[in-house]
C-alpha positions, 0 to 999 in steps of 0.5 A, spaced: 396 428 488 398 435 487 404 437 489 406 445 490 413 448 489 415 452 495 415 460 492 422 463 492 424 467 497 425 474 495 432 476 495 434 483 498 438 487 493 445 489 495 446 497 495 449 499 488 457 501 489 459 508 489 461 509 482 465 514 483 469 511 489 469 504 484 473 509 479 477 512 483 479 505 486 480 502 480 485 508 478 489 507 484 490 500 483 492 501 476 497 506 479 499 501 484 500 495 479 507 497 478 510 497 485 505 491 487 509 488 481 516 489 484 513 487 491 512 481 488 518 479 484 523 482 489 524 476 493 523 471 487 529 474 483 534 471 488 532 464 488 535 463 481 542 466 483 542 461 489 540 455 485 546 457 480 551 457 486 548 451 489 548 447 482 555 449 481 557 446 488 553 440 487 557 439 481 564 439 485 568 432 486 566 433 493 561 437 495 561 441 501 554 439 504 554 444 509 554 450 504 549 446 500 544 446 506 546 453 507 543 455 500 537 451 500 535 454 507 536 461 503 532 458 498 527 456 503 527 463 506 526 467 500 520 462 497 516 463 504 517 471 503 515 471 496 509 467 498 507 472 504 508 478 499 503 475 494 498 474 500 499 481 502 498 483 495 491 480 494 489 484 500 490 490 497 486 488 491 480 485 495 481 488 502 479 484 509 473 489 511 475 487 519 482 487 519 485 493 523 493 495 523 496 500 528 498 507 525 506 506 524 505 499 521 499 502 516 504 508 514 510 503 513 506 498 509 504 504 504 511 507 504 514 501 503 510 499 497 510 506 493 517 508 495 521 506 490 517 508 484 516 515 488 524 516 488 525 515 481 520 520 480 524 525 484 520 525 491 523 523 497 518 520 503 519 522 510 515 518 515 515 522 522 509 518 524 510 516 532 508 509 534 502 509 538 497 504 541 491 505 537 488 501 531 484 503 525 482 500 519 487 497 515 483 498 508 482 506 510 489 507 511 492 504 505 486 506 500 486 514 502 493 515 504 497 512 498 491 516 493 493 522 497 501 521 496 500 519 488 495 525 488 500 530 491 506 528 486 501 528 480 500 535 482 506 538 484 513 537 480 519 534 483 524 534 486 520 535 493 520 531 500 513 528 502 513 529 510 508 525 514 506 527 521 501 526 526 496 531 529 493 530 536 486 528 536 482 523 541 477 521 536 481 519 530 488 518 527 490 525 524 495 524 518 498 531 515 501 530 509 506 536 507 509 536 500 516 541 500 519 543 494 527 541 494 533 542 490 536 536 487 535 530 482 528 531 478 528 523 477 528 519 471 522 515 471 517 516 465 510 518 466 505 515 470 503 508 467 496 511 468 491 517 468 493 522 474 489 522 481 485 527 481 482 531 488 476 528 487 478 521 487 481 522 494 475 525 496 471 519 493 475 513 496 476 518 503 468 518 503 468 510 502 472 509 508 469 514 512 475 518 513 475 526 514 479 529 508 481 537 508 487 540 504 491 547 505 492 549 497 496 544 493 501 542 498 498 540 505 493 534 506 490 532 512 486 525 513 482 524 519 481 516 520 477 514 526 480 509 531 477 503 531 480 501 537 482 507 541 489 509 543 491 508 550 491 515 554 
């Protein structure tokens, strides 16, 4: 009796990734890595200090249990916040394709990640984006807005303000990023830890995220991110 081996079903080949977009995404993540590291440790650092205080209290002849309990509660709070930060950083590295976010929250996430490093370099962020009810893809805001911020600071010397506003559009969230030179501290941060982000990098990331992109000179850019869930009229 002979047996037959089922023939292997042909596999559908996945489309090759856009090499330019992949290179731009890698460069962006390398540039964001120091900010991500700070984002991860900011909630871990207080835990050691609180532990030392709690340890001294426990060594007392008659420990104040209420104070010890308060310290333990603080440690638990910082540990939970650190875990949330770790999970959040993972979504920057491996975006959830279906994740949506409002304009205000998306801008806040991007600004909070890069604000410290840009301040050290002599740039001040000005968030003038109002709260609107519509939602866009989270990865689109994160990748393209952070790339635009870094490109603007790479191409224009400090000190300067980076002002982000919105422009009315029924079909998309239109973000207008304007760099305004100022007088003041030029910053004291060393050179960026990786190569400068070029305009072609921002364009590649925008194309990969279906974001329309334009600029006026070197100091103003517009990002048009399609609404996934339209804003209420």
